[in-house]
PLY file of the C-alpha trace (Angstrom):
ply
format ascii 1.0
element vertex 384
property float x
property float y
property float z
element edge 383
property int vertex1
property int vertex2
end_header
61.09 36.77 -16.15
63.45 34.41 -14.32
62.25 33.06 -11.03
63.61 34.94 -8.03
65.66 33.06 -5.52
64.49 32.96 -1.91
66.56 32.82 1.22
65.23 31.76 4.57
66.01 34.32 7.31
66.15 32.34 10.53
66.39 35.40 12.73
63.16 36.95 11.46
61.49 33.66 10.57
60.37 34.93 7.20
61.07 34.45 3.52
62.68 37.41 1.63
63.89 37.70 -1.91
67.43 38.67 -2.83
66.07 41.95 -4.16
64.32 42.71 -0.91
67.44 41.94 1.13
69.49 44.38 -0.99
66.80 47.02 -0.69
66.58 46.81 3.08
70.39 46.79 3.42
70.97 49.97 1.36
67.98 51.95 2.51
68.56 54.21 5.54
64.88 54.08 6.48
64.07 50.93 8.32
61.21 49.19 6.65
59.90 45.86 7.83
59.99 43.26 5.10
56.74 41.71 3.88
55.91 38.63 5.87
55.34 35.67 3.59
53.27 32.87 4.95
52.71 29.34 3.71
49.35 28.54 2.12
47.33 26.24 4.28
46.44 23.21 2.24
43.99 22.02 4.91
41.79 25.04 4.23
41.25 23.99 0.62
40.38 20.44 1.73
37.83 21.79 4.19
36.27 23.91 1.44
36.06 20.89 -0.87
34.41 18.82 1.84
32.00 21.62 2.66
30.89 22.07 -0.96
30.56 18.30 -1.40
28.25 18.06 1.60
26.24 21.03 0.33
25.88 19.37 -3.08
24.66 16.10 -1.54
22.14 17.93 0.63
20.95 19.90 -2.37
20.60 16.84 -4.59
18.98 14.40 -2.18
17.07 16.58 0.28
16.55 20.23 -0.71
15.54 19.66 -4.35
13.14 16.75 -3.61
11.61 18.70 -0.71
11.16 21.82 -2.82
9.72 19.86 -5.72
7.31 17.94 -3.52
6.04 20.91 -1.52
6.02 23.65 -4.14
6.37 22.56 -7.76
4.31 19.35 -7.53
1.39 21.10 -5.83
1.43 23.84 -8.47
1.50 21.65 -11.56
-0.40 18.70 -10.02
2.40 16.13 -10.33
2.58 13.12 -8.08
5.95 13.81 -6.49
5.86 10.63 -4.47
6.17 8.41 -7.51
8.90 10.60 -9.00
11.18 11.46 -6.12
10.67 8.89 -3.38
13.50 6.63 -4.49
14.63 3.77 -2.28
18.37 3.98 -2.90
19.08 1.05 -0.57
16.75 -1.12 -2.64
18.48 -0.01 -5.84
21.82 -1.13 -4.42
20.49 -4.38 -2.91
17.42 -5.33 -5.00
16.99 -8.86 -3.58
17.38 -7.98 0.07
13.66 -7.27 0.52
12.84 -10.96 0.23
16.13 -12.82 0.67
17.09 -11.28 4.02
17.61 -13.70 6.87
18.19 -11.49 9.90
17.74 -8.04 11.42
20.69 -5.91 12.53
20.50 -2.29 13.77
17.05 -1.91 12.25
18.19 -3.12 8.81
17.35 -6.42 7.18
20.49 -8.26 6.15
21.34 -11.37 4.18
22.69 -14.04 6.48
23.48 -17.65 5.89
20.84 -20.00 7.27
21.06 -23.68 8.11
18.39 -25.86 6.51
19.77 -29.32 7.26
17.56 -29.68 10.33
14.50 -27.91 8.94
11.31 -28.62 10.82
9.15 -28.89 7.70
9.76 -31.57 5.11
9.60 -31.02 1.37
6.64 -32.28 -0.60
7.59 -35.65 -2.17
7.26 -35.31 -5.93
7.30 -37.95 -8.66
6.42 -36.87 -12.20
4.86 -33.67 -13.44
1.33 -33.74 -14.81
2.18 -32.48 -18.30
-1.37 -32.53 -19.61
-2.69 -30.45 -16.72
0.23 -28.05 -16.96
-0.38 -27.48 -20.67
-4.05 -26.76 -20.05
-3.19 -24.22 -17.36
-0.59 -22.57 -19.63
-3.19 -22.36 -22.38
-5.59 -20.76 -19.92
-2.93 -18.23 -18.92
-2.52 -17.27 -22.58
-6.20 -16.36 -22.66
-5.59 -13.88 -19.82
-2.68 -11.87 -21.20
-2.81 -9.30 -18.40
-2.25 -11.92 -15.72
1.14 -13.20 -14.55
0.32 -16.46 -12.73
2.23 -18.65 -10.30
0.75 -22.10 -9.79
1.68 -25.16 -7.76
-0.47 -28.30 -7.61
0.35 -31.58 -5.83
-1.82 -34.68 -5.77
-1.59 -37.11 -2.85
-2.25 -40.40 -4.59
0.44 -40.43 -7.26
2.50 -37.56 -5.82
2.35 -35.86 -9.21
2.63 -32.11 -9.46
2.37 -28.99 -11.63
4.88 -26.15 -11.37
4.32 -22.82 -13.15
6.62 -20.13 -11.71
6.10 -21.87 -8.36
9.39 -20.64 -6.86
9.05 -17.04 -8.01
8.57 -14.53 -5.14
5.13 -12.90 -5.14
3.40 -10.50 -2.76
1.75 -12.65 -0.11
-1.15 -10.31 0.71
-3.39 -11.90 3.36
-2.11 -15.42 2.68
0.79 -14.42 4.96
-1.67 -15.10 7.77
-1.18 -18.84 7.22
2.37 -18.97 8.68
1.26 -16.59 11.45
-1.44 -19.12 12.37
1.06 -21.99 12.38
3.51 -20.16 14.63
0.73 -19.11 17.02
-0.22 -22.75 17.65
3.42 -23.79 17.97
3.87 -21.13 20.65
0.74 -22.39 22.41
2.07 -25.94 22.36
5.38 -24.66 23.76
3.45 -23.36 26.79
4.03 -19.66 26.17
0.31 -18.87 26.34
-3.01 -20.63 25.85
-5.66 -20.44 23.17
-7.94 -18.74 25.69
-5.51 -16.12 26.93
-6.74 -12.62 26.16
-5.24 -9.60 24.44
-6.48 -6.03 24.71
-7.21 -4.14 21.52
-4.99 -1.05 21.50
-5.14 1.70 18.91
-1.73 0.83 17.47
-3.02 -2.62 16.46
-5.85 -1.19 14.37
-5.36 -1.71 10.66
-7.37 -0.62 7.66
-8.53 -3.01 4.99
-10.29 -6.29 5.68
-11.88 -7.12 9.01
-14.19 -5.35 11.44
-12.02 -5.43 14.56
-10.59 -2.05 13.53
-13.97 -0.52 14.36
-14.32 -2.23 17.76
-14.11 -0.42 21.08
-10.57 0.09 22.31
-9.52 -1.51 25.58
-11.62 -4.62 25.10
-9.97 -8.00 25.61
-10.30 -10.84 23.09
-9.21 -14.47 23.35
-6.47 -15.78 21.07
-9.04 -18.25 19.72
-11.29 -15.39 18.62
-8.41 -13.41 17.14
-7.20 -16.44 15.15
-10.72 -17.20 13.99
-11.36 -13.75 12.52
-7.79 -13.52 11.18
-8.45 -16.55 8.94
-12.21 -16.53 8.35
-12.63 -12.76 7.87
-8.97 -12.03 6.98
-8.97 -9.43 9.76
-5.82 -7.29 9.65
-6.08 -5.84 13.15
-6.30 -9.27 14.80
-3.33 -10.40 12.70
-1.20 -7.55 14.05
-2.23 -8.51 17.57
-1.25 -12.16 17.05
2.08 -11.21 15.44
2.80 -9.01 18.46
1.83 -11.82 20.86
4.26 -14.27 19.28
7.18 -11.83 19.37
6.79 -9.57 16.35
7.60 -9.89 12.66
11.23 -10.75 13.26
10.36 -13.76 15.44
7.87 -15.03 12.85
10.55 -14.71 10.16
13.06 -16.61 12.31
10.49 -19.34 12.83
9.86 -19.67 9.10
13.60 -20.03 8.47
13.69 -22.82 11.05
10.86 -24.49 9.18
12.96 -24.44 6.02
11.13 -21.71 4.11
13.72 -19.79 2.12
11.59 -17.01 0.61
8.44 -16.37 2.64
9.02 -13.26 4.74
7.08 -10.58 6.64
8.44 -7.07 6.15
5.42 -4.93 7.01
2.59 -4.88 9.54
-0.78 -5.34 7.93
-2.25 -4.01 5.75
0.68 -4.52 3.40
-0.75 -2.60 0.48
2.64 -2.26 -1.24
3.17 -6.02 -1.33
6.41 -6.16 0.64
5.44 -9.38 2.44
6.68 -12.18 0.18
5.93 -15.84 -0.47
5.90 -18.45 -3.25
3.25 -20.89 -4.42
5.52 -23.83 -3.58
6.17 -22.67 0.00
2.46 -22.09 0.61
1.83 -25.65 -0.54
4.67 -26.86 1.66
3.06 -25.28 4.73
-0.30 -26.87 3.94
1.31 -30.26 3.35
3.12 -30.16 6.70
0.02 -29.06 8.59
-1.84 -32.02 7.11
0.75 -34.80 7.21
3.45 -34.05 9.83
3.62 -33.29 13.53
4.57 -29.64 13.09
1.49 -29.05 15.26
-0.53 -31.46 17.38
-3.79 -33.06 16.29
-5.67 -30.78 18.66
-4.13 -27.73 17.02
-4.87 -29.19 13.59
-8.56 -29.46 14.44
-8.70 -25.80 15.44
-6.81 -24.76 12.31
-9.04 -26.87 10.07
-12.10 -25.23 11.62
-10.76 -21.75 10.78
-9.51 -22.67 7.30
-12.77 -24.46 6.49
-14.92 -21.39 7.14
-13.15 -18.70 5.12
-15.77 -16.17 4.04
-14.16 -15.43 0.68
-15.62 -18.13 -1.58
-15.03 -16.30 -4.87
-11.68 -17.83 -5.87
-10.72 -21.53 -5.53
-14.10 -22.33 -3.99
-15.97 -20.88 -6.97
-14.30 -23.42 -9.28
-15.23 -26.46 -7.16
-18.47 -28.45 -7.04
-20.61 -28.14 -3.92
-19.64 -31.60 -2.62
-15.88 -30.83 -2.59
-14.16 -29.89 0.66
-11.71 -26.98 0.87
-9.40 -25.68 3.61
-7.75 -22.50 2.37
-6.62 -18.90 2.81
-7.09 -16.08 0.30
-5.23 -12.83 -0.30
-5.95 -9.62 -2.21
-4.00 -6.33 -2.35
-5.31 -4.97 -5.63
-2.44 -5.86 -7.94
-2.10 -9.43 -6.60
-4.80 -11.97 -5.96
-4.23 -15.42 -4.54
-5.65 -18.49 -2.87
-3.95 -21.54 -1.39
-5.70 -24.58 -0.03
-6.16 -28.30 0.46
-8.97 -29.89 -1.59
-10.78 -33.19 -1.08
-12.79 -34.33 -4.05
-16.18 -36.02 -3.91
-14.57 -39.40 -4.72
-11.99 -39.08 -1.93
-8.93 -37.82 -3.79
-6.85 -35.06 -2.21
-4.61 -32.38 -3.60
-2.95 -29.12 -2.60
-3.20 -26.06 -4.82
-1.68 -22.59 -4.57
-2.40 -19.94 -7.19
-1.00 -16.40 -7.13
-1.91 -13.94 -9.88
-0.28 -10.57 -10.49
-2.68 -8.31 -12.34
-3.44 -4.67 -13.19
-4.98 -3.08 -10.11
-8.29 -4.84 -9.28
-8.50 -6.26 -12.79
-11.23 -8.89 -12.96
-9.07 -11.21 -15.06
-7.20 -12.22 -11.91
-10.33 -13.62 -10.29
-11.57 -15.26 -13.49
-8.22 -16.97 -14.04
-8.13 -18.46 -10.53
-11.73 -19.70 -10.74
-11.24 -21.38 -14.13
-7.85 -22.79 -13.11
-9.44 -24.27 -9.98
-12.14 -25.92 -12.09
-9.62 -27.35 -14.56
-7.43 -28.73 -11.76
-10.36 -30.35 -9.95
-11.73 -32.02 -13.05
-8.29 -33.32 -14.03
-7.45 -34.82 -10.64
-10.91 -36.13 -9.70
-11.21 -38.23 -12.89
0 1
1 2
2 3
3 4
4 5
5 6
6 7
7 8
8 9
9 10
10 11
11 12
12 13
13 14
14 15
15 16
16 17
17 18
18 19
19 20
20 21
21 22
22 23
23 24
24 25
25 26
26 27
27 28
28 29
29 30
30 31
31 32
32 33
33 34
34 35
35 36
36 37
37 38
38 39
39 40
40 41
41 42
42 43
43 44
44 45
45 46
46 47
47 48
48 49
49 50
50 51
51 52
52 53
53 54
54 55
55 56
56 57
57 58
58 59
59 60
60 61
61 62
62 63
63 64
64 65
65 66
66 67
67 68
68 69
69 70
70 71
71 72
72 73
73 74
74 75
75 76
76 77
77 78
78 79
79 80
80 81
81 82
82 83
83 84
84 85
85 86
86 87
87 88
88 89
89 90
90 91
91 92
92 93
93 94
94 95
95 96
96 97
97 98
98 99
99 100
100 101
101 102
102 103
103 104
104 105
105 106
106 107
107 108
108 109
109 110
110 111
111 112
112 113
113 114
114 115
115 116
116 117
117 118
118 119
119 120
120 121
121 122
122 123
123 124
124 125
125 126
126 127
127 128
128 129
129 130
130 131
131 132
132 133
133 134
134 135
135 136
136 137
137 138
138 139
139 140
140 141
141 142
142 143
143 144
144 145
145 146
146 147
147 148
148 149
149 150
150 151
151 152
152 153
153 154
154 155
155 156
156 157
157 158
158 159
159 160
160 161
161 162
162 163
163 164
164 165
165 166
166 167
167 168
168 169
169 170
170 171
171 172
172 173
173 174
174 175
175 176
176 177
177 178
178 179
179 180
180 181
181 182
182 183
183 184
184 185
185 186
186 187
187 188
188 189
189 190
190 191
191 192
192 193
193 194
194 195
195 196
196 197
197 198
198 199
199 200
200 201
201 202
202 203
203 204
204 205
205 206
206 207
207 208
208 209
209 210
210 211
211 212
212 213
213 214
214 215
215 216
216 217
217 218
218 219
219 220
220 221
221 222
222 223
223 224
224 225
225 226
226 227
227 228
228 229
229 230
230 231
231 232
232 233
233 234
234 235
235 236
236 237
237 238
238 239
239 240
240 241
241 242
242 243
243 244
244 245
245 246
246 247
247 248
248 249
249 250
250 251
251 252
252 253
253 254
254 255
255 256
256 257
257 258
258 259
259 260
260 261
261 262
262 263
263 264
264 265
265 266
266 267
267 268
268 269
269 270
270 271
271 272
272 273
273 274
274 275
275 276
276 277
277 278
278 279
279 280
280 281
281 282
282 283
283 284
284 285
285 286
286 287
287 288
288 289
289 290
290 291
291 292
292 293
293 294
294 295
295 296
296 297
297 298
298 299
299 300
300 301
301 302
302 303
303 304
304 305
305 306
306 307
307 308
308 309
309 310
310 311
311 312
312 313
313 314
314 315
315 316
316 317
317 318
318 319
319 320
320 321
321 322
322 323
323 324
324 325
325 326
326 327
327 328
328 329
329 330
330 331
331 332
332 333
333 334
334 335
335 336
336 337
337 338
338 339
339 340
340 341
341 342
342 343
343 344
344 345
345 346
346 347
347 348
348 349
349 350
350 351
351 352
352 353
353 354
354 355
355 356
356 357
357 358
358 359
359 360
360 361
361 362
362 363
363 364
364 365
365 366
366 367
367 368
368 369
369 370
370 371
371 372
372 373
373 374
374 375
375 376
376 377
377 378
378 379
379 380
380 381
381 382
382 383
């Protein structure tokens, strides 16, 4: 059928066909023509937007909620591991440890200036190939372990690097930069070592340390809090110290000023998911600067050495050393990562820095055995 022509009737403000005009003209009975209206395109756009929003809500909120609260409980499925997807992390996978700043509650990547870094790099000469090969051979014996090792010897400035720049969960070794920044704040006059903090419930943290079981409202000196943070690896005291020095963000800013590019605190302790990040090389760099530079005063160094020399956990680096060796160190353990970083003085007066991080199956004993044997191999090689 041919398409009918339409004529716009300005008087009645309506569209009528030629057929309709003829009909109305020759029909004695007055009949009002059918009003024809334009289709509103905006309505269809609104519908499309509405259904799109409904689809997004269904996909990302309603279905996961229903699965988690009804289906998972019925069939005994761990919905958390299936549906709790961090979409931001999928889009920006390196932002969890490369971020430089905080904006509107989100960590962002921001250019940082390292030309005037407070800490200096460890001066390296040649790599100790023989020692490295022995440590690699040891790693092959522990196939379930993914190690990161950095060793530096003072006398010849020789070193060993095995995945030393690879980001690893820091576990409790993150308490080392917290300790450094605490003493730098003290030296800046912001508070004293004998100022007191009150234990509030929101500082309490599970995991290592007994302060979590102490009476609330009691005041403790910063000296005591630092002591148990390092010696007992107390998580609650660590949270208190982090709060005292301005929070995680201020500690992170300080570490960037020092020149650390990777080490970062993302979570209050205990960080059981391993979001706090470091590297073996940067741990060694912190220990080197504590020992050889003026990043802190000699008075502060004596306090720090006292804490680091009385760490209760003697089952890692310490277990691979003879009884006449001296060790200042900090350990870390979150189940799937075990580590220890310290400064060693041999019986014949040689000194070296060692940092070992070992990813492992949860609580697998191979992690501990690897660190102990690696510590023994390193000591015997350097002390010769």
